[in-house]
C-alpha positions, 0 to 999 in steps of 0.5 A: 500500500503506497503511503504518503506522509506530508509534513508542513509548517503551513496551516491548512484550513480544511485538512480533511479536504486537503487529504482527500484531494492529495489522495486522488492526486497520489492515486493518479500519479502512482497509477494505483486505485485510491482505495490502496493509498494511505495519506497522513498530513501533519502541521508542525514547525519546520525550517527549510533552507535556513528559513521559517518560510512556508515549506513541506517535507513529503515521504512516499513509501512504496515498500510493499510494491517495490519488494514485490517488484524485486521478488518478481524481477530478481527472485529475491524475497523481502527478508533479503533486502532493506529499504 
């Protein structure tokens, strides 16, 4: 299940609406059904490039998908790799 974890110092007026929009965008971008997309969003203080200006950090985790790919293409089980 692809997981997208977004951290930002921007205050979102409607976090739920934003997450639903991001879920649709992630599904389209990753070519996966939206029912398999997991989204987390958190607002927190952060610096980027030495300033407190609006910024974000986004981590996309495709571990299961990539492990399945490596097993299929390399014949290597998930307990024989690390991400």
